[in-house]
N, C-alpha and C positions, 0 to 999 in steps of 0.2 A: 477923311471920311468919318462922319459921326455915326453913333448908334442909330439904327432905324427908329423913327419916331413912334411907330406903332408897336414896338417891342421894348419892354422895359429892360430886358437883359438882366443878368445876374449883377448884383451890386458888388463893389470891391469886397474882398474877403472880410466877412464879419467875424466878430469875436467867437461866435459859435463854431465857425469853420476852423479858425486858428486854434481852437481848443480841442480839436480832434486828438484822441489819444494816439492814433497812428495815421500819418498822412496816406493818401491814396497811392502816392509815388514817392519813394525816397531814393536819392542818388548821392553817392559819396565817392568822389575822386574817380569817376568812371572814365576809362581810357580805352581807346582802340587804335592800334597801329597796323599799318600795312607795310611790311618790310621796314624801311627807314622813314616812312611818311606817317605822321601822327594825325589821324583824321578827327579824333575826339580826344581832348587833352585835359584829363583830370577835372571833369565838370562835377559840380555838387549843387543840388537844389531839392526842395520838397514841393509837392503839389497837394493841396488840401482837397478833401472830398467836396464835390460840387463846384469846383473852381474851373474857370476857363483860363488855361495857362498857355501863353504864346511862346513859341520857340522861333525867334526871328533871326534872319541872317541872309547874306548873299548866297547865291548858288555856290556849292562847294564848301560852305562854312562848317559842315559836319552835322547838320540837323537830321538828315535821313539816316546817317550812320548811328546817331544816338537813339533814334526811335526804333531802329531795327534791333539794337541791343536790349531795349526796354521790353519789347514784345517777344524776345526769345529767338529771333531769327539770326542773330549774330552774337558770337561769344565775345565778351569784353577781354581785352588784353590784361587789364588790371582794374581795381576798384570794385565797388559793390553797388547793387541796386535792388530794391524791392518794389514790386507792383502788386497792389491789392494784398499786401502782406506776405507775398511769396518772393523768394530769391530768384533772380533772373538766370542764374547759372544752374541751380539745382531743381527748380520747380517750373520750368517753362511751360509744361503741359497744363499745369493748374492755372497759370497766368492766362493762357489762351482761352480757357473756358470762361474767364471772367471779364474779358475785354472785347472791344470791337476794334477793327483796324480798316482804314481806308487808305490805300496806297496812292502814289502819284498817278497811276494809271487806272484808278477807280475800281480795280479788283473785279470787274464784271466780265462775264463770258459773252462776247459779242455775237456768237452764233446761237445763243439761247434767247428766248423771249424775256421780256421784263418779268412776267409771272414765273417763268421757269427759274430765273436767277434768284428770285426771292425764295422760292420753294427749296432750291438747291442749298442755299446758305442756311436757311432755317433748319434743314435736315442735318447739315454738317454740325450746327450748333446744338443738336440734340433735342429739338422741339418735337412734341408729339404730333401725330397726323392731324388731330383736331386743331391744335394750336397753329400748325403750319397753314391750314386752310383759312383760319380766322385772320391771322396776321397778314397773309398774302392779300386778301381782299381789303383789309383795313389800310394797308400801305398803298395799294393802288388807288384807293379812294382818296386818301390824304394827299397823294402826289398828283391827283387829277389825271391819272393814267388809266382810268377804268376802261376807256375805249381803245387803249393801246397796250393792254396787258399781254396780248398775243403778238405784238410787234417785236421783231428781232432788235436787240439792243443796238446793233450797229446802225440801225435805221433811225434811231431816236436822236433828236438834237443834243448837242453837247451838254447844255444846261440840264436837260432832263436826265441824262445819264449820270451826271454828277450828283443830283439829288437822289436818284435811285441808289447809287453806290453808298451814300451816307445812310439811307434807310436800311439797306441790306446790312451794313455794319452795326445797326442798332436793333436788328430784328429780334435778337434774343435778350434784349433789355440788359446790356452789360453795365457793370459798375463804372468802367473807364473806357473811353474811346480815344484812339490815336488817329489823328488826321494828318496825313503827310502831303503838304502843298495841295489842299483840296480845291482851291479856287483858281488854279493855274489855267490860263487860256480861255476863261469865260468872261462875258461882258459884265459891266458894273451892276446892272440890275440883277443878274443871276447871282453875283457875289453877295449882294445885299440879301436876297432871298435865302441863300445858303446860310448866312450868318443868323438869320431869323430861326432857322432850324436848329442851329447850334444853341442859341439862347433857350429855345423850348426844352431841349434835352437837359441843359444845365439847370433850368428851373425845376425840372423833375428829379434832380439829384445826381445826374450823371456827371462824372469828372471828364473834362475835355483837355487833351493836350494836342495843340495844333501847330504844325510848322508852316512857315510862310516866308517868302522873300518880299511880300508886299508890306512895306513899313506902315502904311496907313491902317492896316488891319490890327495893328497893336492897340488902337483905340477901342477895339471890340473886346479886348481881353481883360480879365481881372488883374493878372500880373503878366509880365513879359520878361523873358531872358533874351538878351541880344548876343548872338554868337559871332565871333570874329576869328577866323582861322582855327576852328576847333575848340576855342575857349569861350567860356561865358564872360563877356566883358562888362556886362551890367545886368542887374536884375531888380525888378520892383514894379509897382503899379505904373501905368503910363504917366499919371500926374507926378509921381515921385521922380521918375527918370527925367521928365522935362524940366522939373524944378532943379534937380541936381546939376544938370548940364546947361541950364539957362537957355533952353531951346523951346521953340513954339510947337514943334512936331517931333515925333519919334524918328522920322527920317533925318532930321537935323542932329538928333542924338547919335544915330548910327554913323553919320558922316564924321562926327567928332571922334568916335571910337575907331573908325576904320582908317582915318587919315594918317595917324602915325605909322600904321602897318604899310600903307601904300607908299609913304615917303621913304621908309626903310627899303622897301622893295625897289623903288626907283633909284635910290642911291646905290644899291648893290648892282643894279643893271648898268648904271653909268660906270661903276668901277670895273665892271667886267666887259666893257664895250669891246667889240671885236672878237669876243669868245662866246658866241651864242650857245645857250643850253636849252634843253626842253625837259619838262617834267609833267607826267600825267598824274592827275589827282583823281582818286575814286569819287564817284558821284555822291553828292549830298554831304 
């Protein structure tokens, strides 16, 4: 999937971005364990201001767990991370005031109308009454939901709910937005439209960290980290990763990275034939 032709999108990280004194997101050896299961295993990376950074991996690779640590919803077992200059352990409240977050379930209240959802989140983010009124109508107009502002969210098509959820996450004009599997379950046209919205936000200076298991969406990112079983197995621009692995697509890169793990797992299963075991892994 190529970049939409009518959207230029952010260029690969420019010297100006790389020269930022302090990255928007800094992660060093960040780890999260659940009993004896390591969901995120000592990951390290930086995200520059205004960058679209992709967190790619299969379901269960650790992407959601990582994002929950970065927004202060889950305490790390070890390691360090700073978001917008604030420590994720000690300053989670300050981080939340400077970020937007769209979860896998879109974060909307289905028993409220589209207009009520916008007003609710704008109020939570501390906007004034005047700003809430102005941004509510602006967003409804931009999303072409003017005539559906008083429609319950549960009655809106999935694609509209998705775009509304992103707009709600952006209503307070945050510096950084975290998007967790934002395009899951929607059609290709809606996915394309959603990425156009991401590009527009990035062009306006917002830093975007997006998790996805759609490998083709890597082509839409400035840089990509590929997670395999809780670890970052590769990191770079899409072009760099394809060149490094001699691959024509990011999906081919992922297959090369995941194959050794799959072969080891198959060997262990064969070695323990006749002794079935089960293991439940936390989501994400």
